[in-house]
Each structure stands twice: as C-alpha cells, then as structure tokens.
N, C-alpha and C positions, 0 to 999 in steps of 0.2 A: 504492499499498499504506499503511494507516495507520502511523502512527512504533510505536503500541504491537505492530506484527507485525515491525518488524524484529530478527535476530538481533544477539547482539552481536557486533559487528565486532573480530576480536584485530589488532590493530598487528604486522606484520613488523619484522623488525629494523632493515632498511632503512629502512623508513618511518619508525621511531621514532626512529632515527637521523637523518633528515634533518630532522624535525621540529624537535627539541633543536639543531640546527645552524644553525636559524633565530634563534637567541638572540642569533647573532654576526652584526655589520654584512656581511663578507665573504662569508658564505655565503646571507646574504640576495641579494644582488648576484650571487651566482654562478647561483642557481635563480633568481632573477627573482621571489620570494614572500619575503611576510612574514607576523608570525602577528598574527592578533585575536582579541582575550580578554577576555570578559567579556559576557553577556548583550545590554546594551543596545546597546555596539559593533558585536557582531555582529550583533543587529537593526537596526542601523543601516546598517551595510555593503551588508546585503541588499536593505533597504529603497530602497536609492538608488540599485539597480542597480550597484554597484561590483562589479568583478571577484571575485566571490568562488570561489575553486578548489574546497574542501573544507572540512567543516565536522563536528568530531568531540565528542560529547556526552558526559557521564559518564552514567552506569547510576544514578548515584544522583539525579539532576537532577528535579524534579517533571514529570509528567507534563503539565500545563498549559504550561509553559516550552517541554518538546519541542514537544508540538504548535503552539506560538506559530511556533518559528523552522522548523517542517518544512510548514508551510503559507504560509511568505513563500518558500522557497526550493525553487525548482523543479526543481535539477538532483537525479539521483538520487543525487550524492556526497558523502552524509548519511552519519555513520557515528555509531552506539550503543557505545561502546567502557569498559572496566573504570575505576572513579575511580582506580586506581593507576597507571592510563596516562595518563591525563588530566593528574593530577600531575606525573606525569614529564617533558611535554611543555610544560608551562606554565612562563612566568617567575615565576606569581604565587607568593606561600606561601600563600595560601589561595585557590586557584581558584574561579571562581564555575560550573564546572561546562560551561564550553562553551569550546570553541577553534576558529578559522577558520585557514585561508591565503588571503591576498588578493595578488592580480599588481601587482607593484610597475609603477607607470607613472610613467614620468618625463615632465613635462610639456612640451610645444613652446613657444617663442617666444611672446609675446601682443601682437608689435609691432604685427600687424595686426589684432587684436582691444582694443583700445582700450576697448571698452563695457562691458568686465570690471575695468576699475578704479574706483576707487580702487585700489591695491593698499599693501602693507606688505613691506618691506625690513627684515631683518635680516642684522645683521654678527657673525660670529664668536658666534652663541646656545651656551652650551655645557650648559646643564641642561636635560635630558628632559621635565622639569615644567615648566619654565617655556613651553620650547617647546608644549607640550600645553594648556597654558592659553591661552597666544598663539592660538590656533590657534581654542581653543574661543570664545574672545572675539571675534575679527575673525569668525567663521561669526553670532555673536549681532548682529554691527554689519552686516551683509552684504557683509563685504568678501571676494570670492570668491578673493584671489590674494595668495601669500606667498612672496619669495623668500629665499631662504638664500643667504647667502655661503658659499665654500669653508671648511672648515675649521669649519662649525658640526655640531651635533650630527647622527646622521640622524635623519632625520623619520620613517624607517619603524622606529626603536626600539620596542620593546614596549610601553614606559614612558612615550613619548611619544603613540602609539596611543591606550594605555589613559588616560591624561589628557586625551584633547579628549572624552572622553564620546560619541562617535558622530560630533561636527564634521568629523572629520578628511576625513569621505565625502562632505563637502560642500563642501569650499577645496580649490584648486589650489596644491599646493606645489610651486615650482621650486627644487631642491637645486643647489649648487656654479655658484651666478651672482654673478661678480665684480662690486662695484657699477660701476666702470668700463664694463666691457660692457653692463649693462641704460642706464647712463646715458646712453651713444652710441646705443642701440636706441632709447631714446625722447624722447630731449631735442629730437629735429630734430622730433619730433612735438608737440612744445608741451607735454609731459608736465611739471608745477612737481613738484618735489622738496622735501618738507620733512624736516628732522632734528631729533629731539629731544637736549636739551642742558640743562644746569643754566642756562645765560643764554640769554634767549631771549623769546620771544613768547608770553603768557597764548593757550593753544589757543581757548579761547572766543572769543576776537576774530575768530578765525579762519571765512571762509566756505569750507567743504569743495568744492574741485571734483573733479568725477569723474574728469578726467585728473590723477590726483596720484598721488606715491608718497608713504609714510611711513615715514623711516629710525629704526632704533633702533641703537643700539649693544651690545656686551656685557655679560654682567652685572659684570664686574669693571671693564673698559675703556671704557666709555662710546662714543659716536660718535664715530670718528677723526676728525683735521683734514681730511685729504683728500674725504671726505664733505661736513663740516661746509662746508668753499670752496665747494662747486659745489652745495650746497642754495639754492633761493629764499628759503625762509625759516630761520630757527629756532625751536624751541617749548621750552616750559618748564613745568613743572607749579611754580606759586606755591607757596609754604611757609610755613605761617602758625605751627607750631611748631618743635619740634629734630629734627635728621636731618641725615646726609651726603648721603642718598639713597633710593632705592625698590626693590621687588625690579621685574622689568624684566615680569615680567608684569604687575602691579599698573599701571606707568607706562601700558604700552601701552592699558590699560583705561579708565585716566583720561584719557587723550588722544584717545581716540576718542568716549569717551561728551561730554569736552568741547567738542569740534569739531561733533560731530551735534548735541548740543544749541544748541551755538550757532549753527548753520546755520539748525535750524528755528526758532530765534527770530527770525532778520531777516528 
C-alpha cells in the first residue's frame, strides 16, 4: 500500500506511555527497546539491517521523506501519527518528524574474532555528546568495536544515538566491560594495549597494529593509573600552544587520525 494511502494511526495510551518511558535507562533495558530519532538516524538504521521494531512518522513530514522511509522499511509496522503525538514521544525540543524503536543488542565477547580489531576502550565516559562523537569518528576511521567500562553513559541514551548521525548502526558497542576483564580476555592472544595520557609518545610515530585496543580515560579524570600500568605504550597529543587538556571526543579523533596517517606514510 502506498504511504499516502495509510490512515492516521492513533497511539493508544499504553503505547504512548511505553514510548515515553524509553527516555529512561531502566525502562529501555526492561523493554529491550530504545528510541531512534531523526530522519538520517532512522534511515541509517533501516539501511544497515539493524532490528527496527516500529517507525512513527508525523503527518506533517514531507511526502518525499515519508516515501523514502516507506520504500526502505519492509515491515508493515510503520505508522503515520499526529504531529502533536510525535512531539510527546520524542526527546527532542524540535523533532524532525520521525521516531523509531530499535531492539537493544548486547554484544558478545570478540576474543574469538580478533579480525574486528583494532578497537577502542572508554573508561567512565559520562557525556552523551562525547560518546556520540566518538562513535561517529570511530566509524569514519573503520573502527568496528567500542568497549565501555561500567559506570559509563548508556550507549542507548537518545542523545548518544542522535549524536552519532547514523554511525551507531555500523559500530558494535560493548557496555559494562571492566578493563581487567577485557585485558585478560585479549592479552594472551597478543593484543596490544595503547593508552592516551598527557605524557606519552607522539601517535604519529606509531604504526597501528590490527590486534590492538586504544584506551581513553574519562573527561574529568583521564586514564587511570592501573590501565596505564598495563598498557604497552602511552600516547600523547603534542601541544603547540596553551591549554590544560582537550575535549575527549576531539582527542580520540586526533589520535586516530595521527595513527592512521602515520601508518599510511610508512
């Protein structure tokens, strides 16, 4: 049935409450669902064959975009709803006119699939925007796996998903992974651990090995001593001007670019 033939779908009270409850972490994991908001993220989710459960489209959205989503999404679970209802279920102040629900996918350990390295380990990252930027940057540089320590921001937080601009659906996110657990799983397979710190080697001098993990500390506390002590090398971005530190998302981008450009030159 063409999208313009679909009748307006009226959310039930229970369905509306469920969708709004996904703004909260506890409810996301209780229902094994999270929100995907915005035209580009929803299109990326559908095109990447990510498990999208339902799509809700504002009746005010342009016919062109409606048809683009409709032509990509094979499921019948696509609903045209009133703009007022979409605003109620969205976390955005100015919604783009489409909200979807995705299935939470808790990744399994990769110790038997090291071809998917190099990867990134993030220790106690707290800012959703930073995590979203890092996922987006990692995807750009071909990083397939990101590991988050316990006490990190929830990767299924709508702000994180939105900030990745669709890259979320091309990177594997492993949450609640203690560093010692990851280290013990991978070190006996000759995986190399690098850590970022204020005092270390210029990343441009490093040739990135496939079997490696790049570790970064939190925005406020940096990389903890016990991770630095177990790392094979410490990396530091050279400073040519003034400043105490760099934003974490920017630091990850600079180090990835430096390492990969350095590797290409060798």
